[in-house]
C-alpha positions in Angstrom: -21.7 -41.3 -64.9 -23.3 -42.7 -61.7 -19.8 -43.2 -60.2 -18.8 -39.7 -61.2 -21.8 -38.1 -59.7 -21.5 -40.1 -56.5 -17.8 -40.3 -55.9 -16.4 -37.5 -58.1 -15.4 -35.2 -55.2 -13.7 -38.2 -53.5 -11.9 -39.6 -56.6 -8.5 -38.1 -55.6 -8.8 -39.6 -52.1 -9.9 -42.9 -53.5 -7.0 -43.1 -55.9 -4.4 -42.1 -53.3 -5.8 -44.6 -50.7 -6.0 -47.4 -53.3 -2.3 -46.8 -54.2 -1.2 -46.8 -50.6 -3.3 -49.8 -49.6 -2.2 -51.9 -52.6 1.4 -51.0 -52.0 1.3 -51.7 -48.3 -0.5 -55.0 -48.7 1.9 -56.3 -51.4 4.9 -55.3 -49.3 3.5 -56.8 -46.2 2.3 -60.1 -47.9 5.5 -60.8 -49.8 8.0 -59.4 -47.3 8.5 -58.7 -43.6 9.1 -55.2 -42.3 12.5 -54.8 -40.6 14.4 -52.2 -38.7 17.3 -51.7 -41.1 20.2 -51.4 -38.8 21.1 -52.4 -35.2 21.1 -48.7 -34.5 17.3 -48.6 -35.3 16.8 -51.7 -33.0 18.5 -49.8 -30.1 16.3 -46.7 -30.7 13.3 -48.9 -30.5 14.5 -50.6 -27.4 15.1 -47.2 -25.7 11.6 -46.0 -26.6 9.9 -49.2 -25.7 11.6 -49.7 -22.3 13.6 -52.8 -23.5 16.8 -50.9 -22.7 16.3 -49.5 -19.2 13.0 -51.2 -18.2 11.0 -48.0 -18.6 10.0 -46.3 -21.9 12.3 -43.4 -22.3 11.7 -40.0 -24.0 15.4 -39.3 -24.3 16.2 -41.3 -27.5 19.5 -39.6 -28.1 19.3 -39.9 -31.9 15.9 -38.1 -32.3 14.9 -34.8 -30.8 13.1 -35.0 -27.5 9.5 -34.0 -28.5 9.0 -36.9 -31.0 10.8 -39.3 -28.8 8.7 -38.4 -25.8 5.5 -38.8 -27.8 6.4 -42.3 -29.1 7.5 -43.4 -25.6 4.2 -42.1 -24.2 2.4 -44.6 -26.5 4.6 -47.4 -25.1 3.7 -46.4 -21.6 0.0 -46.6 -22.5 0.3 -50.0 -24.3 3.7 -51.5 -23.7 3.2 -54.6 -25.9 2.6 -52.8 -29.2 5.3 -52.1 -31.8 4.7 -48.3 -31.7 8.0 -47.2 -33.2 7.6 -49.6 -36.2 4.0 -48.3 -36.6 5.3 -44.7 -36.5 7.8 -45.3 -39.2 5.3 -47.0 -41.5 2.7 -44.3 -40.8 5.4 -41.7 -41.9 6.2 -43.7 -45.1 2.8 -44.5 -46.3 1.4 -41.2 -45.1 3.8 -39.3 -47.2 3.1 -41.6 -50.2 -0.6 -40.9 -49.8 -0.1 -37.1 -49.7 2.1 -37.2 -52.8 -0.3 -39.4 -54.8 -3.4 -37.4 -53.7 -1.8 -34.1 -54.8 -0.4 -35.6 -58.0 -3.8 -37.0 -59.2 -5.5 -33.8 -58.3 -3.4 -32.1 -60.9 -4.6 -34.4 -63.6 -7.9 -34.5 -65.5 -9.8 -37.7 -66.3 -10.0 -41.0 -64.4 -7.5 -42.7 -66.7 -5.0 -39.9 -66.3 -5.3 -40.1 -62.5 -5.0 -43.9 -62.6 -1.8 -43.8 -64.7 -0.2 -41.2 -62.4 -1.2 -43.2 -59.3 0.2 -46.3 -60.9 3.5 -44.6 -61.8 4.1 -43.2 -58.3 3.1 -46.5 -56.7 5.4 -48.4 -59.0 8.3 -46.1 -58.1 7.8 -46.7 -54.3 7.3 -50.4 -55.0 10.4 -50.8 -57.0 13.2 -48.3 -56.5 12.2 -47.3 -53.0 11.1 -50.8 -52.0 14.2 -51.7 -50.0 13.6 -48.6 -47.8 10.0 -49.5 -47.3 10.9 -53.0 -46.1 14.1 -52.2 -44.3 13.1 -49.0 -42.5 15.7 -46.5 -41.4 14.8 -43.2 -39.7 17.3 -41.2 -41.8 15.3 -42.1 -45.0 12.0 -41.5 -43.1 13.2 -37.9 -42.4 14.0 -37.4 -46.1 10.7 -38.8 -47.3 8.9 -36.3 -45.0 11.0 -33.4 -46.5 10.5 -34.6 -50.0 6.7 -34.8 -49.5 6.8 -31.3 -48.0 8.7 -29.8 -51.0 6.4 -31.6 -53.5 3.2 -30.3 -51.7 4.7 -26.8 -51.4 5.7 -26.5 -55.0 2.4 -27.8 -56.3 0.2 -25.7 -54.0 -2.7 -24.1 -56.0 -1.8 -20.5 -56.9 -3.6 -17.7 -55.1 -3.0 -14.0 -54.4 -4.3 -14.0 -50.8 -1.3 -14.5 -48.5 -3.3 -16.0 -45.6 -4.9 -18.6 -47.8 -1.5 -19.5 -49.4 0.1 -19.9 -45.9 -2.9 -22.0 -44.7 -2.6 -24.3 -47.7 1.1 -24.9 -46.9 0.6 -25.8 -43.2 1.0 -29.5 -44.1 4.4 -28.8 -45.6 5.4 -26.8 -42.6 4.4 -29.7 -40.2 6.2 -32.3 -42.4 9.5 -30.3 -42.3 9.2 -29.8 -38.5 8.6 -33.5 -38.0 11.5 -34.4 -40.3 13.7 -32.1 -38.2 12.7 -33.9 -35.0 13.3 -37.3 -36.4 16.8 -36.7 -37.9 18.1 -33.2 -37.5 21.3 -33.7 -39.4 19.6 -35.2 -42.5 17.0 -32.4 -42.6 19.7 -29.8 -42.5 21.5 -31.6 -45.3 18.4 -31.5 -47.6 17.3 -28.1 -46.5 19.1 -26.4 -49.4 17.0 -28.4 -51.8 13.8 -27.4 -50.0 15.1 -23.9 -50.3 15.5 -24.5 -54.1 11.9 -25.6 -54.3 10.9 -22.3 -52.5 13.0 -20.1 -54.8 11.8 -21.9 -57.9 8.2 -21.6 -56.9 8.5 -18.0 -56.0 10.4 -17.3 -59.3 7.4 -18.8 -61.2 5.0 -16.2 -60.0 3.7 -13.8 -62.7 4.9 -10.8 -60.7 7.7 -11.8 -58.4 8.5 -8.8 -56.3 5.2 -7.8 -54.7 4.2 -7.3 -51.2 1.7 -10.2 -51.3 4.3 -12.6 -52.5 6.8 -11.5 -49.9 4.2 -12.1 -47.2 3.2 -15.5 -48.7 6.7 -17.0 -49.0 8.4 -15.4 -46.0 5.3 -16.4 -44.0 5.8 -20.1 -44.9 9.6 -19.7 -44.3 8.9 -18.1 -40.9 6.6 -20.9 -39.8 9.2 -23.5 -40.8 11.9 -21.7 -38.8 9.5 -21.3 -35.9 8.8 -25.0 -35.9 12.5 -25.9 -36.1 13.4 -23.5 -33.3 10.6 -24.7 -31.0 11.6 -28.3 -31.5 15.2 -27.5 -30.8 14.4 -25.4 -27.8 12.2 -28.1 -26.2 15.0 -30.6 -26.9 17.7 -28.4 -25.3 15.5 -28.1 -22.2 15.0 -31.8 -22.0 18.7 -32.4 -22.3 19.7 -29.5 -20.2 21.0 -31.4 -17.1 24.7 -31.5 -16.6 24.8 -35.3 -17.0 23.1 -35.0 -20.4 25.2 -32.0 -21.5 28.4 -34.0 -20.7 27.1 -37.0 -22.7 26.0 -34.8 -25.6 29.6 -33.5 -25.9 30.9 -37.1 -25.8 28.3 -38.2 -28.4 29.2 -35.3 -30.8 32.9 -35.9 -30.5 32.4 -39.7 -31.0 30.4 -39.0 -34.1 33.1 -36.8 -35.5 35.8 -39.3 -34.8 34.0 -42.4 -36.2 31.8 -40.9 -39.0 34.1 -38.3 -40.4 37.6 -39.3 -39.2 39.2 -42.4 -37.9 41.3 -43.2 -34.7 45.0 -42.8 -35.9 47.3 -45.7 -35.8 48.9 -46.0 -32.4 52.6 -46.8 -33.3 52.8 -43.9 -35.7 51.2 -41.5 -33.2 52.5 -42.9 -29.9 53.6 -39.5 -28.6 50.2 -38.0 -29.1 48.4 -40.8 -27.4 50.8 -40.8 -24.5 50.3 -37.0 -24.1 46.6 -37.6 -23.5 47.0 -40.6 -21.3 45.9 -43.4 -23.6 47.8 -46.6 -23.7 48.0 -49.1 -26.7 45.6 -51.5 -25.0 43.2 -48.7 -24.4 43.5 -47.4 -28.0 42.3 -50.9 -29.2 39.1 -50.1 -27.4 38.4 -47.3 -29.8 39.2 -49.5 -32.7 36.8 -52.2 -31.7 34.2 -49.8 -30.1 34.4 -51.6 -26.7 35.4 -48.3 -24.9 32.5 -48.8 -22.4 34.8 -50.8 -20.2 37.2 -47.9 -19.6 35.8 -45.0 -17.6 38.7 -42.8 -18.4 37.7 -42.6 -22.1 35.5 -39.5 -21.8 34.3 -36.6 -23.9 37.5 -34.6 -23.6 39.8 -37.4 -24.7 37.6 -38.4 -27.6 37.4 -34.8 -28.7 41.2 -34.4 -28.7 41.6 -37.6 -30.8 39.0 -36.4 -33.3 40.7 -33.0 -33.7 44.1 -34.7 -34.1 42.7 -37.1 -36.6 41.2 -34.2 -38.6 44.6 -32.5 -38.6 46.3 -35.5 -39.9 43.8 -36.0 -42.6 44.3 -32.4 -43.9 48.1 -33.0 -44.0 47.8 -36.3 -46.0 46.0 -35.0 -49.1 46.1 -31.6 -50.8 42.9 -29.7 -51.5 43.3 -29.9 -55.3 44.0 -33.7 -55.4 41.1 -34.4 -53.1 38.8 -32.1 -55.2 39.7 -33.8 -58.5 39.2 -37.3 -56.9 35.8 -36.4 -55.5 34.7 -34.8 -58.7 35.6 -37.9 -60.7 33.7 -40.1 -58.2 30.7 -37.8 -58.3 30.6 -37.9 -62.2 31.1 -41.7 -62.3 28.3 -42.4 -59.8 25.8 -40.1 -61.6 26.4 -41.2 -65.1 27.1 -45.0 -65.0 24.5 -47.7 -65.4 23.5 -51.0 -64.0 26.6 -53.0 -64.8 29.0 -50.4 -63.6 30.3 -51.2 -60.1 29.8 -48.3 -57.7 27.1 -46.5 -59.8 23.9 -45.2 -58.3 21.7 -47.0 -60.8 18.7 -46.8 -61.0 18.4 -43.7 -58.9 20.8 -41.7 -61.1 19.0 -42.6 -64.4 15.6 -41.8 -63.0 16.9 -38.4 -61.9 18.4 -37.8 -65.3 15.1 -38.7 -66.8 13.5 -36.2 -64.5 15.7 -33.3 -65.7 15.2 -34.3 -69.4 11.4 -34.6 -68.9 11.0 -31.2 -67.2 13.1 -29.5 -69.9 11.1 -31.1 -72.8 7.8 -30.2 -71.2 8.9 -26.6 -71.2 9.3 -26.4 -74.9 5.6 -26.2 -76.0 4.9 -23.1 -73.7 2.0 -20.7 -73.8 2.1 -17.3 -75.6 3.1 -14.5 -73.4 0.1 -12.3 -74.6 -2.3 -15.0 -73.5 -3.2 -14.5 -69.8 -4.2 -17.4 -67.7 -7.9 -18.1 -67.7 -10.0 -18.7 -64.6 -9.0 -22.4 -64.6 -5.3 -21.6 -64.7 -4.7 -22.6 -68.3 -3.7 -20.5 -71.3 -4.0 -21.2 -75.0 -1.4 -23.6 -76.4 1.4 -22.3 -78.5 4.7 -23.4 -80.0 8.1 -22.9 -78.7 8.3 -20.1 -76.0 11.8 -18.9 -75.3 10.8 -17.2 -72.0 9.1 -20.2 -70.8 12.1 -22.3 -71.6 14.5 -20.0 -69.8 12.1 -19.9 -66.8 12.6 -23.7 -66.4 16.3 -23.8 -67.4 17.4 -21.5 -64.5 15.4 -23.6 -62.1 16.9 -26.9 -63.3 20.4 -25.3 -63.2 19.9 -24.0 -59.7 18.7 -27.4 -58.5 21.6 -29.2 -60.2 24.1 -26.7 -58.7 22.8 -27.3 -55.2 22.7 -31.1 -55.7 26.3 -31.0 -56.8 27.3 -29.1 -53.8 25.5 -31.5 -51.4 27.1 -34.5 -53.2 30.5 -33.0 -53.0 30.0 -32.4 -49.3 29.1 -36.0 -48.5 31.8 -37.4 -50.7 34.4 -35.0 -49.3 33.5 -36.2 -45.8 33.5 -39.8 -47.1 30.1 -40.2 -45.5 28.0 -41.7 -48.3 26.0 -44.8 -47.2 22.9 -45.6 -49.3 20.6 -44.2 -46.6 22.1 -40.8 -47.4 22.8 -41.0 -51.1 19.4 -42.5 -51.9 17.8 -39.8 -49.7 19.5 -37.1 -51.7 18.2 -38.7 -55.0 14.7 -38.9 -53.5 14.7 -35.3 -52.4 15.9 -34.2 -55.9 13.4 -36.4 -57.7 10.5 -35.0 -55.7 11.3 -31.4 -56.8 11.7 -32.6 -60.4 8.4 -34.2 -60.2 6.8 -31.1 -58.8 8.3 -29.1 -61.7 7.0 -31.5 -64.2 3.4 -31.2 -62.8 3.6 -27.5 -62.9 4.7 -27.6 -66.5 1.9 -30.0 -67.3 -0.6 -27.5 -66.1 0.6 -25.1 -68.7 0.9 -27.5 -71.7 -1.9 -30.0 -71.2 -4.1 -28.4 -73.8 -1.3 -28.3 -76.4 -1.2 -31.4 -78.6 2.7 -31.3 -78.6 2.7 -31.0 -74.9 0.5 -34.0 -74.4 2.7 -36.0 -76.7 5.9 -35.0 -74.9 4.2 -35.7 -71.5 3.1 -39.1 -72.8 6.5 -40.0 -74.0 8.0 -39.0 -70.7 5.5 -41.0 -68.7 6.0 -44.0 -71.0 9.8 -43.8 -70.5 9.3 -43.6 -66.7 7.0 -46.7 -66.7 9.5 -48.6 -69.0 12.4 -47.8 -66.7 10.5 -48.7 -63.5 9.2 -51.9 -65.2 12.8 -52.8 -66.1 14.0 -52.2 -62.5 11.1 -54.0 -60.8 12.3 -57.6 -61.1 15.8 -56.6 -59.9 14.5 -54.7 -57.0 12.2 -57.5 -55.8 15.0 -60.0 -56.2 17.4 -57.7 -54.2 14.9 -57.3 -51.4 14.0 -61.0 -51.3 17.7 -62.0 -51.2 18.5 -59.5 -48.5 15.6 -60.7 -46.4 16.7 -64.3 -46.8 20.2 -63.3 -45.7 18.9 -61.5 -42.7 16.8 -64.5 -41.7 19.9 -66.8 -41.9 22.1 -64.3 -39.9 19.4 -63.6 -37.3 18.7 -67.3 -36.6 21.9 -67.6 -34.5 21.2 -64.3 -32.8 17.7 -65.3 -31.8 19.1 -68.5 -30.3 21.7 -66.5 -28.3 19.1 -64.0 -27.0 16.7 -66.8 -26.2 19.5 -68.4 -24.1 20.2 -65.2 -22.3 16.6 -64.7 -21.4 16.1 -68.2 -20.0 14.9 -68.3 -16.4 18.2 -69.6 -15.1 20.1 -66.7 -16.8 17.7 -63.8 -16.5 19.4 -62.5 -13.3 22.8 -62.5 -15.0 24.2 -59.7 -17.1 26.0 -60.1 -20.4 28.3 -57.6 -22.0 28.5 -58.3 -25.8 31.5 -57.4 -28.0 30.3 -54.6 -30.3 31.5 -56.2 -33.6 29.8 -59.4 -32.6 26.4 -57.6 -32.4 26.3 -55.5 -35.6 24.9 -58.0 -38.0 21.6 -58.4 -36.1 18.4 -56.8 -37.4 14.9 -57.2 -36.0 11.5 -57.5 -37.5 9.0 -54.7 -36.6 5.9 -56.7 -36.0 6.9 -60.3 -35.2 7.6 -61.7 -31.8 7.3 -58.3 -30.1 8.8 -58.4 -26.6 9.3 -55.1 -24.9 10.5 -56.5 -21.5 13.9 -55.5 -20.0 17.0 -57.1 -21.6 19.8 -58.4 -19.4 22.5 -57.6 -21.9 24.2 -54.7 -23.7 27.0 -54.1 -26.1 30.2 -52.8 -24.5 30.2 -49.6 -26.7 28.1 -47.9 -29.3 26.4 -44.6 -29.4 24.3 -45.0 -26.2 27.5 -46.0 -24.2 28.3 -43.7 -21.3 24.9 -42.0 -21.5 22.5 -41.5 -18.5 20.4 -44.3 -20.1 23.5 -46.6 -20.2 24.2 -45.9 -16.5 20.5 -46.4 -15.6 20.5 -49.8 -17.3 23.7 -50.9 -15.6 22.4 -49.6 -12.2 19.3 -51.8 -12.7 21.6 -54.8 -12.4 23.8 -53.3 -9.7 26.7 -52.4 -12.0 28.7 -49.2 -11.3 31.9 -50.0 -13.3 32.0 -52.4 -16.3 35.7 -53.1 -15.7 35.1 -54.1 -12.1 31.9 -56.0 -12.5 33.2 -58.1 -15.3 36.2 -59.1 -13.3 34.7 -59.4 -9.8 31.1 -60.5 -10.2 30.2 -64.1 -10.9 26.9 -63.2 -12.6 28.4 -60.9 -15.2 29.7 -62.4 -18.4 31.4 -61.4 -21.7 30.0 -62.7 -25.1 31.7 -62.7 -28.4 31.5 -64.3 -31.8 34.1 -67.0 -32.4 35.2 -64.9 -35.4 36.1 -61.9 -33.3 39.3 -61.4 -31.4 39.4 -61.3 -27.6 43.0 -61.0 -26.7 42.4 -57.3 -26.2 40.4 -58.0 -23.1 43.1 -59.8 -21.2 45.7 -57.3 -22.4 43.6 -54.4 -21.1 43.4 -55.9 -17.6 47.0 -56.9 -17.7 48.1 -53.3 -18.4 45.8 -52.1 -15.6 47.6 -54.3 -13.1 44.8 -56.8 -12.6 45.6 -59.9 -14.8 42.6 -62.0 -15.6 41.7 -65.3 -17.3 38.7 -65.8 -19.5 37.0 -69.2 -19.0 34.6 -70.4 -21.7 31.3 -71.3 -20.0 29.0 -71.9 -23.0 28.9 -72.0 -26.8 25.6 -71.0 -28.4 24.4 -71.6 -31.9 28.0 -72.7 -32.8 28.9 -69.0 -33.2 28.7 -67.3 -29.9 31.0 -68.0 -26.9 30.1 -66.9 -23.3 33.0 -66.3 -21.0 33.4 -65.6 -17.3 36.3 -63.3 -16.5 38.2 -64.0 -13.3 41.3 -62.7 -11.6 44.3 -64.8 -12.6 45.7 -66.7 -9.6 49.3 -66.0 -8.8 
């Protein structure tokens, strides 16, 4: 009783904080936090000043306002891992908000503890790999999922201004998600809209002036936040140089992420018509297009459009539709031992649909109004209540099917996107389940069904936990082994006798590297860069090269004695000599150094006649 009297009003905060602290400590003690991909490392390098020597607000992948804010912290304290701290703050902050809201919807200390344990167990098992190997696409979705959960479970009220104020956190989370990863937020936006429609559809009187003000007010604030962020971004990227690069970046994304450079021999006439030779086409295949100044936004755009046309001609609409529907059904329904399934995410979502439906069965009587505390008298089966949840589940499933078909159709389904879709869907299902619980918690049948559902969730998560921990442990060990040779290479490049040199690294030779967030943080300027990638040909790329006196990659690599080429021994390098040969300046590559038994450093010199 003493505890209740002293800390009762803080119990939700305490439960949420305890869940987040325990989860964060366990993850940090047993694992190291990583940037998931080399793309994430490059984003960090741009923000921290590793890339150009100065913390940059133009991060290319994120919208300018959030990039500028993070880079400002680097300018204030250059040596701290601000980007890693930002991602972790987003992750654990969202988990805190979700747990706090969830436990506030439960009565009794034990009920709150079980709910906090279940949510913590989910993020510590199924979501564990994304906590440890952070990727900004998943961060964006977690923000959107938290926003949808908070919005759907907002305490009901008739006063529009109060309702809108209560949903300011959801508005801010969606706006931040848009700034972090615009494309991903737009992908999950239909699900956020489902949450809005379902919540509005659950009002006692749907079509009223107050409800219109409430829901359109929240929608309006969200749109205003998105438009403001986009406007600031467009202003920041409004120079001619940035507009040209943005066109190149968008065309490059279309070519590599949704199409593929067509084979040269089979499409020789097309390539010759745009002035691209076979040796230059190889640069598109191995991503080392930074060496060729003639590969610009217009050329890449023409190739992307041509590749899209060929793709449409290869497969008929009906054949492609049937193929993608089969893949969609297979991934959603198959279990742990089925190759290519989305287990355990798919089973957890299936559990979510089943739980929400079952919890709708013991509904309240329609002639019993809600009391002051929001609860009606328990009753048996209520057909109207069942229908009210069925249409919401059907709408959610219809939208999720459309989104899945979209990504499968575009053959763009890495786990950072597929898991994000599952996370978004699960957050809405969880919100629906809590709303159903508010209506049935006083009915004995309702408590039994909710208990069975919760027990099933804990059992499933408990079954998944050992496999998830093993998976993350194995992946961390693999990364440590792979990164060892890269660290040796980068240590060599930064040695005093080499720091004034510049090294161009073959793109495929660099992709396996990932970096820890909080260990050996060094934000000083790097004297190397990959020869392609998504930052290539940007104003930042030009600024970096200018810091080392390089105007043209092709010329500097051939003519300067302090510029070198680096490749893994497993990667081909015949393309480099073939490129110079075709451009009328034959070269020879001289091996200068082998590092870690895997990397070879070459000087490229004009071939003597």
